[in-house]
NUFIVO-434666 format. One record per residue: residue number from 0; y negated, z, x of N, C-alpha, C in turn. Coordinates in Angstrom, 1 decimal, padded with zeros to 4 digits. Atoms other than C-alpha are relative to their C-alpha. Last residue first. Example, Ala and Ser with C-alpha at 12.3 -4.5 7.8 and 13.67 -1.06 7.14 Angstrom:
{1,{001.1,000.0,-000.9},{001.1,007.1,013.7},{-001.1,000.8,-000.8}}
{0,{001.2,000.0,000.9},{004.5,007.8,012.3},{-001.2,000.0,000.9}}
This chain:
{183,{000.8,-000.3,001.4},{-016.4,-009.7,-014.6},{-001.0,-001.2,000.5}}
{182,{000.4,000.6,000.6},{-013.9,-010.5,-011.7},{-000.7,000.1,-001.2}}
{181,{000.6,-000.7,001.1},{-015.1,-008.6,-008.6},{000.7,-001.4,-001.2}}
{180,{001.0,000.2,000.6},{-012.4,-009.0,-006.4},{-000.9,000.1,-001.2}}
{179,{001.2,-000.5,-000.4},{-009.7,-007.2,-005.0},{-001.3,-000.4,-000.4}}
{178,{001.2,000.3,000.2},{-006.6,-008.5,-006.7},{-001.1,001.1,000.8}}
{177,{000.7,-000.8,000.0},{-003.0,-008.1,-005.9},{-000.9,-000.6,000.2}}
{176,{000.5,-000.3,-001.6},{-001.1,-010.6,-007.6},{-001.1,000.8,000.1}}
{175,{-001.0,000.1,000.0},{000.1,-011.0,-011.5},{000.1,000.2,002.0}}
{174,{-000.5,001.3,-000.7},{-003.0,-009.7,-012.7},{001.4,000.1,000.9}}
{173,{-001.1,000.1,-000.7},{-003.8,-007.2,-015.3},{000.1,-001.3,000.6}}
{172,{-000.7,001.2,-000.9},{-007.6,-006.8,-015.9},{001.3,000.6,000.5}}
{171,{-001.4,-000.1,-000.6},{-008.8,-003.4,-018.2},{000.6,-001.3,000.2}}
{170,{-001.1,001.0,-000.3},{-012.1,-003.3,-019.5},{001.3,000.4,000.7}}
{169,{-001.4,-000.9,-000.5},{-014.2,-000.5,-021.2},{000.7,-001.4,000.2}}
{168,{-000.7,000.7,000.3},{-017.9,-002.0,-022.3},{001.4,000.3,001.0}}
{167,{-000.7,-000.3,-001.1},{-021.1,-000.4,-022.7},{001.2,-000.6,-000.4}}
{166,{-001.5,000.4,000.1},{-023.6,-002.5,-024.3},{000.9,000.9,001.1}}
{165,{-001.1,000.0,-001.1},{-027.4,-001.2,-023.0},{001.4,000.0,-001.4}}
{164,{-000.6,-000.9,-000.9},{-029.5,-001.5,-026.6},{001.1,-000.4,001.0}}
{163,{001.5,-000.6,-000.4},{-030.9,-003.9,-028.7},{-000.2,001.0,000.7}}
{162,{000.8,-001.0,000.7},{-028.1,-006.0,-029.4},{-001.2,000.4,000.7}}
{161,{000.6,000.4,000.7},{-026.7,-009.4,-028.2},{-000.6,001.3,-001.0}}
{160,{001.0,-000.5,000.8},{-025.3,-008.3,-025.0},{-000.7,-000.5,-000.8}}
{159,{001.5,000.0,000.2},{-023.1,-011.4,-023.9},{-000.5,001.4,-001.0}}
{158,{000.2,-001.0,000.6},{-019.5,-011.8,-022.8},{-001.5,-000.3,000.1}}
{157,{001.5,-000.7,000.1},{-018.5,-015.2,-021.6},{000.0,000.9,-001.1}}
{156,{000.5,-000.9,000.6},{-014.8,-016.8,-020.9},{-001.3,000.1,000.5}}
{155,{001.4,-000.5,-000.4},{-013.4,-019.8,-019.5},{-000.5,000.8,-001.2}}
{154,{001.1,001.1,000.7},{-009.3,-020.0,-020.0},{-001.3,000.7,000.0}}
{153,{000.0,001.3,-000.6},{-007.5,-018.1,-017.2},{-001.1,-001.5,-000.9}}
{152,{000.7,000.2,-001.1},{-008.3,-014.8,-018.3},{-000.3,-001.6,000.7}}
{151,{-000.4,000.7,-001.2},{-006.0,-014.7,-020.9},{-001.1,-000.4,000.4}}
{150,{-000.8,001.8,-000.2},{-007.3,-013.0,-023.5},{000.5,000.1,001.4}}
{149,{-000.7,000.2,-001.4},{-008.1,-009.2,-025.5},{000.5,-001.8,000.0}}
{148,{-000.4,001.4,000.3},{-010.4,-007.8,-028.2},{000.4,-000.3,001.7}}
{147,{-000.9,000.4,-001.5},{-011.6,-004.5,-029.0},{000.9,-001.1,-000.3}}
{146,{-000.9,001.6,000.2},{-014.0,-003.3,-031.9},{000.7,000.0,001.7}}
{145,{-001.7,-000.2,000.4},{-014.7,000.4,-031.3},{000.3,-001.0,-000.2}}
{144,{-000.9,-000.9,-000.8},{-018.4,-000.1,-030.9},{000.9,000.2,-001.0}}
{143,{001.1,-001.5,000.4},{-019.4,-003.2,-032.5},{000.8,000.8,000.7}}
{142,{-000.6,-001.3,000.1},{-018.1,-006.9,-031.7},{-000.8,001.2,000.0}}
{141,{001.1,-000.7,-000.9},{-019.3,-010.5,-032.2},{000.8,001.3,-000.7}}
{140,{000.1,-000.8,001.1},{-016.7,-013.4,-032.2},{-001.1,001.2,000.7}}
{139,{001.2,-000.5,-000.5},{-016.0,-016.7,-030.3},{000.0,001.2,-001.4}}
{138,{000.4,-001.4,001.2},{-013.3,-018.9,-030.2},{-000.8,001.0,000.5}}
{137,{000.4,000.5,002.0},{-013.2,-022.5,-029.3},{-000.3,001.3,-000.5}}
{136,{-000.7,001.1,000.5},{-012.5,-021.6,-025.3},{-001.0,-000.2,-001.3}}
{135,{-001.4,000.5,-001.0},{-013.2,-018.2,-024.7},{000.4,-001.2,-000.6}}
{134,{-000.3,001.7,000.3},{-016.6,-016.7,-026.5},{000.8,000.2,001.2}}
{133,{-001.2,000.4,-000.8},{-017.5,-012.9,-026.7},{000.5,-001.2,000.0}}
{132,{-000.7,001.4,000.4},{-020.4,-011.6,-028.3},{000.4,-000.4,001.0}}
{131,{-000.8,001.5,-001.1},{-021.4,-008.1,-027.8},{000.0,-001.3,-001.0}}
{130,{000.1,001.4,000.6},{-023.4,-005.1,-029.7},{000.1,-000.9,000.7}}
{129,{000.6,000.9,-000.1},{-023.4,-001.6,-028.5},{000.1,-001.0,-000.7}}
{128,{001.4,-000.1,000.9},{-021.5,001.3,-027.6},{-000.5,-001.5,000.2}}
{127,{000.6,-002.0,000.7},{-017.9,001.9,-026.5},{-001.4,000.2,-000.6}}
{126,{001.5,-000.1,000.4},{-016.6,-001.8,-027.3},{-000.1,001.5,000.0}}
{125,{-000.2,-001.0,001.1},{-013.0,-002.0,-025.9},{-001.3,000.4,000.0}}
{124,{001.4,-000.6,000.4},{-011.9,-005.2,-024.3},{-000.1,001.1,-000.6}}
{123,{000.0,-000.2,001.1},{-008.0,-006.2,-022.3},{-001.9,000.6,-000.3}}
{122,{001.4,-001.1,-000.4},{-008.3,-008.8,-019.9},{000.2,000.7,-001.4}}
{121,{-000.2,-000.2,001.7},{-005.1,-011.0,-018.9},{-001.0,001.2,000.2}}
{120,{-000.2,-001.2,000.6},{-005.0,-012.3,-015.5},{-000.3,000.1,-001.2}}
{119,{-001.0,-000.3,000.5},{-006.5,-015.2,-013.0},{000.7,001.5,-000.9}}
{118,{-000.6,-000.8,-000.6},{-009.8,-016.3,-013.3},{001.5,000.6,-000.4}}
{117,{-001.3,-000.6,000.1},{-012.2,-018.0,-015.6},{000.6,000.1,001.6}}
{116,{-001.0,000.2,-001.2},{-015.5,-018.4,-016.1},{001.2,000.0,000.0}}
{115,{-001.5,-000.5,000.0},{-017.9,-019.8,-018.8},{000.5,000.6,001.2}}
{114,{-001.0,000.7,000.1},{-021.6,-020.6,-017.5},{001.4,000.6,-000.4}}
{113,{000.8,001.2,000.8},{-025.1,-018.9,-017.9},{001.5,-000.6,-000.3}}
{112,{000.3,001.7,-001.1},{-022.8,-015.7,-016.5},{-000.4,-001.2,-001.1}}
{111,{-000.7,000.4,-000.8},{-021.4,-012.3,-017.7},{-000.5,-001.2,001.0}}
{110,{-001.0,000.6,000.5},{-024.3,-011.8,-020.2},{000.7,000.1,001.7}}
{109,{-000.9,000.2,-001.4},{-027.4,-009.9,-020.1},{001.5,-000.5,-000.4}}
{108,{-000.3,001.4,-000.4},{-029.4,-009.9,-023.5},{000.9,-000.4,001.2}}
{107,{000.4,000.9,001.1},{-030.3,-006.1,-023.8},{-000.1,-001.2,000.5}}
{106,{000.9,000.0,000.8},{-028.5,-004.7,-020.9},{-000.3,-000.8,-000.8}}
{105,{000.6,001.1,000.2},{-024.7,-004.6,-020.1},{-001.1,000.1,-000.9}}
{104,{001.0,-000.1,001.1},{-022.9,-001.7,-018.9},{-000.4,-001.5,000.2}}
{103,{000.9,001.1,-000.2},{-019.4,-002.5,-017.7},{-001.0,000.2,-001.1}}
{102,{001.2,-000.2,001.3},{-016.7,000.3,-017.9},{-001.2,-001.0,000.9}}
{101,{001.4,-000.3,-000.2},{-013.7,-000.8,-015.5},{-000.9,000.3,-001.1}}
{100,{000.4,-001.1,001.7},{-010.0,000.1,-015.7},{-001.4,-000.4,000.8}}
{99,{000.9,-000.4,000.1},{-007.8,-002.6,-013.4},{-000.6,000.6,-000.8}}
{98,{000.6,-000.5,001.3},{-004.0,-003.3,-013.0},{-001.5,000.7,000.5}}
{97,{000.4,001.1,001.1},{-002.4,-005.4,-010.5},{-000.6,000.4,-001.2}}
{96,{-000.1,001.4,-000.7},{-001.9,-002.9,-007.1},{-000.6,-001.2,-000.8}}
{95,{-001.2,000.1,-000.7},{-003.4,-000.2,-009.4},{000.5,-001.2,000.7}}
{94,{-001.2,000.9,-000.6},{-006.5,001.1,-010.3},{001.1,-000.1,000.3}}
{93,{-001.4,000.3,-000.5},{-009.2,003.2,-011.7},{000.7,-001.0,000.3}}
{92,{-000.8,-001.6,000.2},{-012.6,003.6,-012.9},{001.2,000.3,000.8}}
{91,{-001.5,000.3,-000.1},{-014.4,000.8,-011.5},{000.6,001.4,000.1}}
{90,{-000.6,-001.1,-000.6},{-018.0,001.4,-012.8},{001.3,-000.4,000.2}}
{89,{-001.6,000.2,000.1},{-019.4,-002.1,-013.2},{000.2,001.6,000.8}}
{88,{-000.5,-000.9,-000.8},{-023.4,-002.7,-013.9},{001.7,000.6,-000.4}}
{87,{-000.9,-000.8,001.2},{-024.2,-005.7,-015.2},{000.5,001.5,001.5}}
{86,{000.5,-001.0,000.9},{-027.8,-007.1,-013.8},{001.3,000.9,-000.8}}
{85,{-000.6,-001.0,-001.1},{-026.4,-009.4,-010.7},{-000.8,001.3,-001.0}}
{84,{001.2,-000.7,-000.4},{-028.5,-012.3,-012.7},{000.0,001.3,000.5}}
{83,{001.2,001.2,-000.6},{-025.8,-014.1,-013.8},{-001.2,000.4,001.0}}
{82,{000.3,000.7,000.9},{-023.3,-011.1,-013.7},{-000.7,-000.9,000.2}}
{81,{-000.5,001.5,000.4},{-022.2,-008.5,-011.3},{-001.1,-000.6,-001.3}}
{80,{000.6,000.9,001.3},{-023.3,-005.1,-009.9},{000.5,-001.3,000.1}}
{79,{000.4,001.4,-000.9},{-021.0,-002.7,-007.9},{-001.4,-000.6,-001.4}}
{78,{000.8,000.7,001.1},{-020.1,000.8,-008.9},{-000.9,-001.1,000.7}}
{77,{000.5,000.9,-000.5},{-017.1,002.8,-006.9},{-001.2,-001.1,-001.2}}
{76,{000.2,001.2,000.8},{-016.6,006.1,-008.7},{-000.3,-001.3,001.3}}
{75,{-000.9,000.8,-001.2},{-016.3,009.1,-006.5},{-000.2,-001.3,-000.4}}
{74,{001.1,-000.7,-001.0},{-018.9,011.4,-008.7},{000.4,-001.2,000.9}}
{73,{001.1,000.4,000.3},{-016.5,010.6,-011.7},{-001.0,-000.9,001.5}}
{72,{000.8,-000.9,000.6},{-013.3,011.5,-009.9},{-001.6,-000.6,000.0}}
{71,{001.3,000.1,000.1},{-011.1,009.0,-009.3},{-000.7,000.8,-000.5}}
{70,{001.0,-000.8,001.0},{-007.4,010.3,-008.9},{-001.5,-000.9,000.3}}
{69,{001.5,000.3,-000.8},{-004.7,007.8,-007.8},{-001.0,001.0,-001.0}}
{68,{001.7,000.3,000.6},{-001.2,008.9,-008.8},{-001.2,-000.2,000.7}}
{67,{000.4,-001.3,000.8},{001.6,008.2,-006.7},{-001.3,000.0,-000.4}}
{66,{-000.8,-000.1,001.4},{002.6,004.6,-005.4},{-000.8,001.2,-001.0}}
{65,{001.2,000.7,000.7},{-000.1,004.9,-002.3},{000.5,-000.3,-001.1}}
{64,{000.6,-000.6,000.5},{002.5,007.7,-001.3},{-001.4,-000.7,-000.5}}
{63,{001.0,000.3,-001.4},{005.4,005.9,-001.5},{-001.2,000.7,-000.7}}
{62,{001.6,000.9,-000.1},{007.5,006.5,-004.3},{-000.4,000.5,001.1}}
{61,{000.1,001.3,-000.6},{010.9,007.7,-003.4},{-000.7,-000.8,-000.1}}
{60,{-000.5,-000.4,-001.6},{010.8,011.7,-003.9},{000.3,-001.8,000.9}}
{59,{001.3,-000.6,-000.6},{009.1,011.0,-007.5},{000.4,000.0,001.5}}
{58,{000.8,001.0,-000.7},{012.3,008.8,-007.9},{-001.3,000.5,000.2}}
{57,{-000.6,000.5,-001.7},{014.7,011.8,-007.5},{-000.9,-001.2,-000.2}}
{56,{-001.0,001.4,-000.1},{012.3,013.2,-010.5},{000.7,-000.2,001.2}}
{55,{001.1,001.2,000.3},{010.9,016.8,-009.7},{001.1,-000.8,-000.4}}
{54,{000.3,000.4,001.4},{012.7,020.4,-010.5},{-001.3,-001.2,000.4}}
{53,{001.8,000.3,000.1},{012.5,021.1,-007.0},{-000.4,000.1,-001.0}}
{52,{000.6,-001.5,-000.3},{016.5,022.2,-007.2},{-001.6,000.0,-000.2}}
{51,{-000.6,-001.3,001.0},{017.3,019.1,-009.0},{-000.6,001.3,000.3}}
{50,{001.1,000.5,000.8},{015.0,016.7,-006.4},{000.5,000.9,-001.4}}
{49,{001.5,-000.9,-000.7},{017.2,018.6,-003.7},{-001.0,-000.3,-001.2}}
{48,{-000.4,-000.6,000.3},{020.6,017.1,-005.6},{-001.4,001.2,000.5}}
{47,{-000.3,-000.3,001.5},{019.4,013.9,-006.3},{-000.1,001.7,-000.4}}
{46,{001.4,000.2,000.3},{018.4,013.8,-002.4},{000.0,000.4,-001.5}}
{45,{000.3,-001.3,-001.1},{022.0,014.7,-001.4},{-001.5,000.3,-000.6}}
{44,{-000.5,-001.2,000.3},{023.4,012.4,-004.0},{-000.9,000.8,000.5}}
{43,{000.6,-000.2,001.4},{021.2,009.5,-003.0},{000.6,001.0,-000.3}}
{42,{-000.5,001.2,001.1},{022.2,010.2,000.7},{-000.9,000.4,-000.8}}
{41,{-000.5,-000.4,001.0},{019.5,012.0,003.1},{000.9,-001.3,-000.9}}
{40,{000.1,000.6,001.8},{018.4,010.2,005.5},{001.1,000.5,-000.4}}
{39,{-001.1,000.6,000.5},{017.9,012.2,009.3},{-000.4,-000.5,-001.4}}
{38,{-000.8,000.0,-001.6},{014.8,013.2,011.9},{001.4,-000.6,-000.7}}
{37,{-000.4,001.7,000.0},{012.4,012.4,008.9},{001.3,-000.2,001.1}}
{36,{000.7,000.7,-000.8},{011.1,016.5,009.4},{000.4,-001.6,000.4}}
{35,{001.3,-000.3,000.0},{012.2,017.6,006.3},{-001.1,-000.8,001.0}}
{34,{000.4,000.9,000.9},{015.6,016.3,006.5},{-001.6,000.0,000.0}}
{33,{-000.5,001.2,-000.2},{016.5,017.6,009.7},{-001.0,-001.0,-001.0}}
{32,{001.1,000.5,-000.6},{015.4,020.6,008.6},{-000.6,-001.3,000.6}}
{31,{001.4,-000.1,001.2},{017.3,020.5,005.5},{-000.8,000.0,001.0}}
{30,{000.1,001.4,000.7},{020.3,019.5,008.2},{-001.0,-000.3,-001.0}}
{29,{000.0,000.9,-000.8},{019.7,022.7,010.0},{-000.2,-001.6,-000.6}}
{28,{001.4,000.0,-000.4},{019.2,024.9,006.9},{-000.2,-001.1,001.4}}
{27,{000.1,-001.0,-000.8},{022.9,023.9,005.8},{-001.7,-000.1,000.6}}
{26,{000.2,000.8,-001.2},{022.9,022.2,002.4},{-000.1,001.2,001.2}}
{25,{-001.8,-000.3,-000.9},{025.1,024.2,-000.5},{-000.6,-001.2,001.2}}
{24,{-001.0,001.5,-000.2},{022.3,022.4,-003.1},{001.4,000.4,001.2}}
{23,{-000.3,000.9,001.5},{021.2,026.0,-004.7},{000.0,-001.4,000.7}}
{22,{-000.9,-000.3,000.8},{021.7,027.9,-001.1},{000.2,-000.5,-001.4}}
{21,{-001.5,-000.1,-000.5},{019.8,025.5,001.0},{001.2,000.5,-000.9}}
{20,{-000.8,001.9,000.5},{016.9,024.9,-001.4},{001.4,000.2,000.7}}
{19,{-000.7,000.3,001.7},{016.8,028.8,-001.4},{000.3,-001.1,-000.4}}
{18,{-001.3,-001.2,-000.1},{017.1,029.5,002.8},{000.2,-000.5,-001.5}}
{17,{-001.0,001.2,-000.2},{014.0,026.2,002.9},{001.5,000.7,-000.3}}
{16,{-000.3,-000.1,-001.5},{011.7,028.8,001.3},{000.7,-001.5,000.2}}
{15,{-001.6,-000.3,000.0},{010.5,028.3,-002.3},{-000.4,000.1,001.8}}
{14,{000.0,-000.8,-000.7},{006.6,028.6,-002.7},{001.5,000.3,000.0}}
{13,{-000.4,-001.0,000.9},{006.3,025.8,-005.2},{000.3,001.3,000.3}}
{12,{000.7,-000.4,001.4},{003.9,024.4,-003.4},{000.6,000.5,-000.8}}
{11,{000.5,-001.3,-000.2},{006.2,024.9,-000.4},{-001.1,000.2,-001.0}}
{10,{-000.4,-001.2,000.3},{008.8,023.1,-001.8},{-000.7,000.9,000.4}}
{9,{-000.3,-000.4,001.2},{006.6,020.1,-002.7},{001.0,001.3,-000.2}}
{8,{001.1,000.0,000.4},{005.3,019.4,000.9},{-000.2,000.9,-001.5}}
{7,{000.7,-001.4,-000.8},{008.4,020.1,002.7},{-001.1,000.2,-001.0}}
{6,{-000.6,-001.2,-000.5},{009.8,017.7,000.6},{000.0,001.3,000.0}}
{5,{000.3,000.1,001.7},{007.1,014.8,000.2},{001.2,001.1,000.0}}
{4,{001.2,-000.3,000.3},{007.5,015.0,004.3},{-000.5,000.4,-001.7}}
{3,{000.1,-001.7,-000.7},{010.8,014.8,004.6},{-001.4,000.4,-000.3}}
{2,{-000.6,-000.8,001.0},{010.7,011.5,002.1},{000.3,001.6,000.2}}
{1,{000.4,-001.8,-000.5},{008.4,009.9,004.6},{000.2,000.6,-001.3}}
{0,{000.1,-001.0,000.9},{009.8,006.2,004.2},{-000.2,001.9,000.3}}
């Protein structure tokens, strides 16, 4: 873990000196320097004292960098194509190890495939624009702007744009294992 570098970065971002941290925590500057350079591992009690002085939750100091906030700016979103005719535009908004959020555009008549497909996970859909038809197993319904639905994706399912304009659907997918593949 790289706790020391996190402590140093937070301290500098808050314009605090090492001396101020040491005064508030009772730690020596030599020890604090070793903590910030990852040459020593402080106890949980010491980390809690440092976290309190920095006014950050202790848990934040223990997070790995990849587990912290992930920011994806609109202009940096990954965009892929999907569907039976590769005509669905999929904007990958953000993700964690097990949750992905996508904005999918379906042109009129477009669908996720001629045959229903299944995969691991659970999905939640919100229709942002347009009119779609969704089918999972024996269940089916039509949805319009503002409607939402969810399902376990292990049962074969399909989604089709039945409107006259491009439909936009916000989809969140949760999987037990880390997924990199396109699930649409």
